[in-house]
BAPABA-282720 format. One record per residue: x, y, z of N, C-alpha, C in turn. Coordinates in pm, whole numbers, plus 32768, in hexadecimal, padded with zeros to 4 digits. Last residue first. Example, Ala and Ser with C-alpha at 12.3 -4.5 7.8 and 13.67 -1.06 7.14 Angstrom:
2
85057F1F82C485577F9682CA850A80038313
85277DC7830C84CE7E3E830C85287EB6830C
! end
This chain:
334
782898D6749F77CB98BB743277B8993773DA
7936985D752C790198E1750A78AA98D0748E
79169744760C79319780758978F6980C757E
79B796FE7739793A972C76FC7959976C7677
7A7195D377927A5D9661777B79D5967D773F
7B5894F878417AE6951377E97AD995A977D6
7C0D93ED78D77C0B9474789D7B9294817842
7C95932F79D67C1C934779877C1893D9795A
7D4F92747A617D7392DD7A017CFF92F679A2
7CF291A97B0D7D4E920E7B407D6A92827AE3
7C6990C67ACE7C1A91357B047C7091AC7B2E
7D1F90077A787CB990337A197C6B90AD7A4A
7DF38F847AF27DF690157AEC7D8890537A98
7DBA8E7A7B057E1E8EA17AA17E258F397A8F
7C958EDD7BA47CE08E6C7B6E7D3A8E997AFB
7C0E8F717C657C7A8FB07C197CD48F457BDB
7B2E8EF37CB77BA98ED17CFF7C238F117CBE
7A548F2A7C157A4C8F4B7CA27AC78F2D7CF4
7A448E1F7B237A248EA77B4E7A288EB47BE6
7AF08D677A2F7AC38D707ABA7AB58E017AE6
7A848D9F78E17AEF8D9079427AB78DA979CE
7A2B8D3A779C79FF8D5E78227A728D457882
7A498DB676487A678D5A76B57A318D927738
7A208DB774DD7A068DEA75647A3D8D8775CC
7A478D3073F27A938DAA74077A838DE67491
79AD8C4C7412798D8CAA73A679CF8D3173BA
7A528C11750B79C28C0074F779928C677492
7B928BEA74777B3C8BE774EC7AAB8BC974CB
7BAD8C6373267BE98C4773A87B7D8C417415
7B1E8CB6724F7B398C2772597B718C0172E1
7B0F8DCB72497A9B8D82727E7AAE8CEB7283
7C468E6972BA7BE28E3F72577B798DE17293
7CAD8ED7739E7CFA8E6E73597CA48E2772F1
7C508F88745D7C6D8FBB73D57CC78F5A738A
7B318F4775377BC08F4575167BD28F7A7488
7A4A8FB4761B7A648FA7758B7AFA8FAE7575
79C18F1C773E7A2C8F6876FE7A338F4B7669
79178F1C786B790B8EFC77DD79698F587790
797E8E9C79A479778F10794A796A8EDB78BC
78CD8DC57A8E792A8DE27A2179158E6D79E7
78A68CD57B9378928D5D7B6378F98D7C7AF5
78238B977B94789F8BE37B8578838C6C7B4A
773E8AFF7B8F776C8B317C1077EA8B847C0B
771C8AD77A7D77348A647AD677718A907B5B
77628C207A4D77538BA17A05777A8B2F7A61
76F78D697A4D771A8CF87AA277008C797A52
77798EA479CA77138E3F79E177448DD57A42
77B08FD1790477CE8F71796D775D8F0B797A
7854908E77FE77E89073785B7811900F78C4
794490E6777778BD9109774A785190FC77B4
7A89915177437A2F911277A379A291447787
7B76912176527AFB916B766E7AA4911A76CD
7CDA911A76A27C5F90E4766A7BEA91437688
7E3990DF76A77DC7913A76B87D4F9106766B
7F2E902A77597ED3902F76E67E5E908A7707
807E8FD477A88006902077C47FB1902F7747
81048E7F77AC81078F0F779480848F5177BC
81208D7A7806814B8D9B777E81528E307763
816C8C9D790D813D8D2278E881768D47785F
813C8B3978D281898BB078F481408C3178CF
804D8A48795380968A9078EC80D78B10791C
7F058A2C79E77F8789F679C17FC98A51795A
7E1D8AB47A347E3E8A377A777ECA8A057A58
7D4A8BCB7A4C7DD18B9B7A2D7DF08B1D7A7C
7C058BA679DA7C598BBA7A4F7CE28B827A2D
7AEF8BFB79137B808BE6791B7BB58C0579A6
79D08B5678F17A078BC8793B7A9A8BAE7955
797E8AE177A0797B8ADF783179B88B5B786E
7A5B8A8E768B79DA8AB076C679E48AAB775D
7B6A8A9976327AFC8A7D75D57A748AA8760C
7CC28AEA764C7C398AFF767C7BD38AE4760F
7DCF8AD5761B7D7B8A6275F87CEA8A737621
7E448BB676807E4D8BA075EF7DEC8B3375C2
7E3C8BA177927DD28BED774F7DD28BD676B9
7F268B1E77E07EAC8ACF77D17E3B8B1C778C
7FEF8BDF77F87FEE8B8777837F6B8B3B7772
7F628D1978627FB08CA078797F968C3F7806
7F5B8E76785E7F398DFB78177F9A8D8C783E
7EDD8F6C792E7F508F1679137F218E9578D1
7E199079789F7E33901079007EAE8FC078D5
7D43919578777DBF914F78577DDA90E878C4
7C23922E77D97C6C91F8784A7CEB91B5781A
7B399321777A7BB492D977597BF792AA77D9
79D392EC777E7A4D933077A97AC592E37774
787D9310770378FE92CC771479719327773B
778693E977AF77BA939077487846935B7762
770594827874774494C678027781946C7798
768093DE79347653946679197685949B7894
770492EA7939767292ED792B764093777901
78119333795D77E792E578E8775192F378CF
780093B27A58782C93FD79E1780193B67961
77B292DD7AFB775C93537AEE778093A37A72
789092317AE5780B92067AB877B0927E7A9F
794E92D47B60796092AD7AD478D992827A9A
78E892DC7C6078EC93587C147905933D7B7F
790991CF7CAD7883920B7CAA7880928B7C58
7A2891997C9A79C291517C4C793F919D7C3F
7AD492D87CC67AC292487CCE7A4992167C81
7AF993E57C997AB293BD7D127A9A93287D1F
7B63945C7BBB7BBF941F7C1C7B7A93EE7C9B
7B6794AF7A837B0394777ADF7B5194247B45
7BD595E679F27BEB955C7A1C7B7795317A76
7B8596B178D17B8C969679607BAF96047978
7B5497D077FA7B79974378107B90972E78A6
7A6E989977397ACB988677A87AE497F077BA
7A37989876257A17990C76797A6A990B76F7
7AF69833750E7ABE9814758F7AA5989475DD
7AA0986A73AF7AEF987C74297AA7984674A5
7ADB981C72587A7F982972C87AD198247349
7B38988671107B5A9864719A7AE5987A71FA
7B0698E370147ACA9862703A7ADF984370CD
7B9699C96FEA7B0699D56FFD7AC59954702D
7C9B99626FC67C7C99BD70347BE799C17052
7C7D98CA6EDC7CAB988C6F587C8398E26FD0
7B5099206E267BDF992D6E437BFE98E76EC7
7A6C98476D737A8B98AA6DD97B2198B46DEA
7A2497656CD779E797E86CBF7A0098526D29
7B24969F6C467AD696BC6CBF7AA3974D6CB8
7BC696836B6A7B3796716B587AE3968C6BD3
7CDE96066C167CA7963E6B9A7C12961F6B90
7CDD96366D7A7CED95E46D037CAE962A6C8A
7D4E97696E177CF096FB6E047D0D96B06D82
7E7697AE6EC27E2897C66E497DCC974E6E35
7F5E97866F5B7EF397E36F857EA698116F0A
7FE6965D6F947FB796AF6F237F4497066F54
80F095BD7028807F96157040806196676FC3
8140946E6FCC815F94FD6FCA80E1954E6FE1
810F935770AB80F693A0702E811A9433703B
820892A67156819D930871628189935170DD
824B915B70D1827191DD710681F9923A710D
82379003711581F6907A70DD822690F87121
828C8F12717282F08F68713282B68FEC70FE
81DF8E5471C9821E8EA8722F82818F0A71F6
814A8DA8712881DC8D9E7129821E8DEA719A
80428CDE70F0806A8D4F714581018D45715A
80088C7F6F9980358C61702180578CE1706D
7EDC8CF16EEC7F6D8CE46EF47F968CC56F84
7DAD8C256EF27DF78CA26EFE7E8D8C876EFD
7D0F8B496EF87D408B736E757D898BF96E7A
7D218A2C6FD97CFC8AB36FB17D3A8AD86F2D
7CC2893370D17D06896170597CD989EC7034
7D418A1871BC7D6089A571697CE08958714C
7D968B7371F17D3E8B0071FF7D6B8A9171A0
7E018C5F71B57DFA8C4072437DAD8BBE725A
7EA88CE170B17E628C6770D97E6F8C4B716D
7E618E4270837EB88DCC707F7E728D5870C4
7DFD8F596FB87DE08EF5701E7E428E807013
7EE9905F6F647E928FEF6F3E7E748F956FB5
7EDB91AF6FB07F2091316FCE7EBF90BD6FB6
7E4B92966F907EA792706F257EEE91EB6F3C
7CFB92FF6FBE7D7192BD6FF57DC792866F85
7C9194356F1C7C8193A86F437D05936E6F75
7C5095706F427CCC95216F467CAF94936F77
7B3F95BE6F127BB0960C6EE07C3095B86ED7
7A4E94B46EC77A8D95216F107B0495606ECC
7A7B938C6E1D7A2F93CE6E877A82943B6EC7
7AD392E16D677AC8936C6D3B7A7993BC6DA1
7BCA91F16DD07B4292226DC37B4592B16D8E
7CBB91836E147C8B916F6D8A7BF891966D79
7C6D91666F6D7CCD91586EFF7C8691406E7A
7B5492316FE07BB491C36FE57C0E91C26F6B
7B3593996FEA7B0693116FFB7B7692AC6FFF
7B2794DD707C7B70947770317B4093EC7051
7B39963E70CF7AF195C070BC7B47955D706E
7C2C96E071AB7BD596D771367B8E96507132
7C41978172E37C5F970A72957BFB97047221
7CD4988A73B17C6D984C73607C9E97D47311
7D76991074647D98991673D67D2F98D9737A
7D0E98FC75697D58997475427D6D998174AB
7C7D9807757B7C46988475B17C8A98FE7574
7D2D974E75087CA6976074D17C6B97E674FC
7DFF975D75BE7E13978875347D8D97A474F1
7D8896E7769B7DAF977476A37DC497AD7616
7D7395E2763B7CF9962F76587D1796C47662
7E8295A276277E2B959875B17DAD95EB75C5
7ED895B777297F05961E76CC7EB69618764A
7E6094D077947E3D955577C77E6195C17764
7EDE93F777087E52941A76F37E2D94A67722
80129400766F7FCE941576EF7F3F944376D9
80A992FD759D8081938575C0803393877642
8175923D74B6812E92557533810F92E7754D
81DC921F73C2822891E4742F81EC920774B7
814892B17313813492207312818491D8737E
817D93C573DF81339391736C811892FD7377
81E6940A74D5824193D8746E81F6939973F9
8139951A755A819194A9757381E7948874FC
80B29608753D80689595757380C2951F7594
811F96DE74C0813A96D2754F80FA9656758D
80D296E973B7816196DE73D5818096C77468
7FE4965973027FF3968B738B8084967C73B6
7FD495E372077FE69674720F7FEC96AD729C
7FA994CE72098016950671B98037959771DA
7ED0949772B97F4C944972BD7FC19493727E
7E0C955072637E41955472EB7EC7950D72F5
7DE694FC71567E0A958671767E4A95907200
7D9C93EC71777E10941371277E41949E714C
7CAD93EF71FA7D2093BB72427DA193E471FB
7BBB94E571DE7C2594A071967C97947371F2
7A6494C572387AE79500724F7B5694A67218
794F94EF719879A8947D71AE7A3794B271BB
78289571720678AC959871D7790E952A71FC
76D995D4720E77369564720277BA959771C7
75B9963D72C27633965F727A769395E9727D
74E495D7735274C6962872DB7541964B7288
74FF9558744574F4950673CD74DB9552734D
75259620750074AA95D07505749295857482
761E9684750075BF96C574A57537967F74A4
76A595D975A4768B966175D7762A96AD757E
76B594FB74F4766594F4756E7642957F75A2
77659551742876DC952974097683952F7485
7847957F74BE781595E97467778395CE7443
787294867533784294F57586780D95697532
78D493EC745D785793C874A1781D943E74EC
79C1947D7429795C946A73C178D4944873FE
7A4D9460751B7A2694E574EB79B594DC7485
7A79934B751C7A239386758379F49411755A
7B21933E74387AA792ED743F7A46932974A5
7BF793E174787B9A940D740E7B1A93BA740C
7C6A934875567C3E93D375617BD693F674F8
7CAB924F74F37C53925875667C1992E37577
7D5D92A774237CDD926774057C7C926E747A
7E39930C74AF7DED936474567D63932A7438
7E8E922B75397E7392A775847E2093097533
7EC89176746F7E51916074C27E2B91DD750F
7F9C917073C27F4691E873C17EC891D77415
808090D8736F805C90EB73FB80079167740F
803590107259805C9093728A802D90A0731A
7FBB8F667188803E8F4F71C880778FD371FA
7E608FBE71D47EC98F8271827F4A8F6E71D0
7D81902072527DFA907372577E6A903B7201
7C3B902171FF7CB28FCD71F37D2E902571EB
7AFC903672B47B61906572557BDB90087259
79B38FE872CC7A378FBB72F87A9C8FE6728D
787B907F732378EF907572CA796B903F7312
779D90BC73B077AB90317384782D90187339
77AA91C773D077B39177744977C290E37428
776E923772E077FB921672F8780F91CD737C
765C927972DD768791F672A9771891D372C5
75819300739576129315738B76559292735F
748092C673C9749893207358752C933E7344
7473923574B4747191EA7435748A924273BA
74CE925275D374E192B3756774E4926D74DF
749191747672746491F9769B7468925E762A
7508909B75F374799098760C74439124762C
760F90DD75F075CF90C5756E753790BE757B
766490E376F67640916276B575FC9150762E
75F4901777EA7631900F77657606908C7719
76038FB2793775ED902178DB763B900B785A
75818F2E7A6B75CC8F2079EE75A88F937991
74FF8F937B4775648F2A7B5C75BA8F177AE0
74DD91007B3174B190747B23752390117B38
74F192077C28752391C57BB074F791327BAA
74B2928C7D0E7443926C7CB3746F921E7C38
759B92CB7D8E754592657DCC74D492397D6F
75F4939C7CEC763D931D7CED75E492AD7D23
754094617D3A754194337CAF758693AB7CA5
758A94807E43750194557E2574F7941F7D96
769094DF7E26767A945A7E5D75ED94277E42
7700957D7CFD76AC95807D74768B94F37DA3
7853954F7C8B77C395517C77777895477CFB
797496007C20793395A97C82789C95B97C73
7A92962E7B607A0096357B6479CC95D07BCA
7BB896F67B737B7496777B8B7ADE968D7B95
7C96978F7A937C23979F7AEB7BDD97187AF9
7DDE96FE7A7C7D5C97227A447CF6973B7AB2
7EBC969B7AF27EB2972D7AE97E2C975B7AAF
7EB7958E7ADB7EA795C47B627E95965B7B61
7EF5955F79D77E6A954C79FE7E4F95877A88
8005956B79BF7FB995E679A67F2795D979CD
8075947679D3806494C07A508014953F7A3D
805B93647931802693EB791A800E9433799F
810F927A787480E492A778FA80CE933D78FC
808F9250772B81019277777E80CD92A47806
8004916076727FDE91C076DA805791D97734
801E90A475A180659122759C803B918A7602
802E8F7D752280118FB475A68060903475B9
80888F15743B7FFC8F3E743D7FD38F7C74C2
81858EBC746E81788F39742480E88F6C7427
81668DC374DA817F8E317536816E8EB874F2
814A8D3473E880DC8D3A744980ED8DB174A6
82448D4F737581CF8D85732F81588D92738D
82DC8CC6743482F78D537417827F8D9573D4
82868BC6741E82648C0E7498827B8CA47486
82078B7172D782748B8F733382428BDB73AE
81408A5F7275814A8AF0728581B18B0F72F0
810E8952725481958982723781A38A1A7241
8001892E728A806288F172E480EE892A72D0
7F2E8A4E726C7F7C89E1722E7FE889AF728D
7E358A84736E7EA78AB0731F7EED8A3872DE
7D6D8A0B73FE7D4E8A8973BB7DBB8AB47359
7CF588E274877D5A891F74307D25899D73ED
7C77890A75D87C8188C675577CE7890F7501
7BD288FF77177C44892276C27C4188D17642
7AC9898177D67AFB8919777D7B6B89507725
7A9489CC79357A9F89F078A77ADE897E7858
7A7389587A297A2789D37A0F7A3089FE797E
7B08887F7A777A8B88637A307A3C88E17A10
7C6088097A787BF388617AA17B7788447A4E
7D2087567A1E7D3587997A9E7CBE87EB7ACE
7CF186F379247CF0869479927CF586D87A1B
7D1287CA787A7C8B8792788B7C8287317900
7E2B87EA788F7DCE885578B67D44881B78D4
7E8586F878217EA0871778AD7E41878378DF
7E34871477177DFB86A977687E0F86C377FD
7ED987E776C87E4887FA76C77E048790771E
7FCF876476D67FB587D7772D7F1E87F07739
7FAE86A6760C7FC3867A76967FA786EA76F9
7FA1873D75267F2986F575517F3586CA75E2
804A887D7541804887EC75307FC487AF755F
806F8983756F8018896174FF800A88CB74EB
812689A17637809D89C97655803B89AB75E4
81FD888A766281D688F9760A8146891E7629
8250883A77B88214881D773681FF889B76E4
829B889878AD83048875784E82CE885D77C2
81BA88BE7941820D89337926827A891778C0
815C87BA794D8106882279168157889D78F1
8221872B79D48215871D794481BF878A7905
81F187667AE2826A87977AA0825887967A09
80FF86DE7B068108876D7B21818087A97ADB
814885DB7AC680E1861D7A7680E786B37A88
81FD85A47B91822D85AA7B0781C985F27AAE
814E859B7C6881B786017C6481EC86127BD7
80BA84BB7C278077853D7C2E80DC85AE7C26
818383F87C38814184107BB880FA84987BB7
81C384097D4B822984237CE581E984467C60
80D083BD7DBF810984417DDC816F84687D72
80B982B97D5D8055831E7D39808A83AA7D4E
8194823F7DDD818F82457D4A812D82B17D1C
814382547EE681BC82987EBA81BF82A87E23
806481AC7EE48054823A7F0280CC828A7ED1
80E480B87EAC808080ED7E4E806E81827E63
818380997F8F81C380A47F0B816380E07EA5
80C1807C8053811D80EF8059815D81077FD2
80537F8780008000800080008057807D8000
! end
């Protein structure tokens, strides 16, 4: 009996060690994730031969101390107490179709720009009660904000929102589209298997800033810009984040990505295995409870093949992976 117990202890110890030694894209790593927990399901999202360098390139949220200098928004306790158990903004604001949109940052660490313009786009519609629509350009913010960071090598969400307020951002759609003044110039890359996109290489440089709209666009770069009225952080924790989402729409957040998130398919994500890979910015949309597990509803920017049609849920109320520590948002100037 003692020998059997000793063998079990050794095997369990090896399993713990092996999780950190295995490739985060391997089938064995995915099996370990699924064997250790039951709140979420793991599966293959990326090609087995995709390099770790290319994966890390997609995580471009630089630690952002500037968030502490922003005005903080707090909500009335009576309003907080009245909030529902779950909330999906797509149900509350059906006239704002970009709430359903999943964008694709490609082989570029531009998540900081995508999380910002996605939330700005939604809020422009929400603040207008669904009467105005403007698709803010990730290309313009990524390429033309000189103080936001390092472009495709990472940036700071707070400075992206400050740039919106002081300098404005033009319109722009996805790659190879004719939507807006400056559509995104970086091609989608393959975050899924099987797929028909180019491989994610991690070699993409930051596009050159062009302060001129695409040919045929019926407005000038200057005239197309829309601005933020004011920007702020939400630093009161879970309840104040919920209140801000319910009242004004999605916010931008940032968190630490561990290797197991790469394999997320469904359920409420909790980190269980794998190394830290980097900081990642996203759009936080709503909240809910699934099988007794509280979660935030999040839109990622790794295309709609990743995760749960491009979305994922992460543990709520415990600042899991820092998800509740760097919340930025703003009010659009209509």
